[in-house]
C-alpha angles and dihedrals in degrees: 000000000000091000091050090052091051091049090050092050090048092051091049089051091051093049093048092046091050091049092051092046092051090060094046096049119073113258092228144049123227135200117190130176136165138201135185117228126192096229138081117276091247091059092050095043097066092056090058102034093053110072093209089058092043090056090054096061100031108115091218091059090051095048096051115064091184094058117126125187128198117192118208124194128008107326114237095028133100110275097027114128141192118209118198137194125185148131107339091223094052114023107359114182130310151124138246118205126187109235104171138011124190105170125247100358112044142034126177125191138178115227115204113189107197103173145065082005130016109231140135130215140176120238121196132182122195119191119198119184126202121174093334094313114112125202113205116199115191117196126181120186120193117192116229105188121215131295091021090060087081087080088065085081090066103032127052120193088192092060093041099045106017093097091054090055091048092049093046092052090047089053089051090050092052093048095048097042092047090053090047091052095248111150111233113230115247116227123195115212115211130194110229141170107243110213122225110277129208114186144164107236144183110205127197142150108246141169116257091246090060097048098097095048092044093053097043093047095049096041087058091046094050091047090053092051091049091049091053088060093040091242124149120251116217134186123336121244140181109214107201114199097169137001129186138159097290110016145027132211097220140158128215101219136181120196115244137177114286088225097058121104116266115264112267094195115118091228101037120068127186112230134186126208114189123231113274146167109264147171122227145188127198112226127191119203134027108344088218086075096046096107095118091050090052090051089055088057092047092050091049090052091055095044094049094038092235127158119229121225124205140274107054111218129216111192109200105213091174103341116121089017099089134043090227106079090196086073094052117115120189130177111213111208133193115191109218140191 
């Protein structure tokens, strides 16, 4: 009887804990990604507002050769919809309906996933133009009603689907810029042997807008600390542990001798990354705009069936060492198995 009572108390505790958690955790999941396109907002808008055009750059449509779309209503107007059926393991079955159009700055859609799971979501595109350059921000919000929102602790749509959003927006960028006559940069991916790296690093989660100031400030700080100990500062690196739509978990790192004593500063940590096979792209300009170069690496991974290892490494050959970003040279490196 005593054991049954203890089990009962434990179950009550579990239920109460779950109930409390369900009210502390957001009752939705969100995926958000952005891309910059060298074209006016009006030119970009039509490729999103029209469902037939949307289906051409959607990464899911490209990955599923069995996919079929049927458009109902006048395409590009509120109320029009596109119903799809495809491979259950890739696309499943569902429907996109246009809810709101505010040309050329905003599009809202309802996504109704019918199979293999029945779920609805809201999709929103915001287009912001500045001097002929348009930033497209794509946000999808999926409700997860309480108490099922507890499972958001164990499952992240952003991690699962973020790459698909990135690839879709990059497809949109290529289509629009090609039509506008903008030459797409060509990036050559090389297979390299990444040597073992020992570095003194300051690591922090920061917003993308703060990346440049964070790196420059902490490169200077690490250099000063090395100089105090009469230790040699080597190459500059950005060690990227995580990146999403709004923030990055990144370290400002300077290569040091593997024989030196580990940093005893509260802020600076000495890290070691073992030698590894890797693929790399050389990028010229501000690394904050290197999205297309990163897509070249991602495409190469898929084509060669390679597996990426974390962290991602940005080796700043000349980046963050001049005020003129046109002179910045960065090697973007994926460690691979």
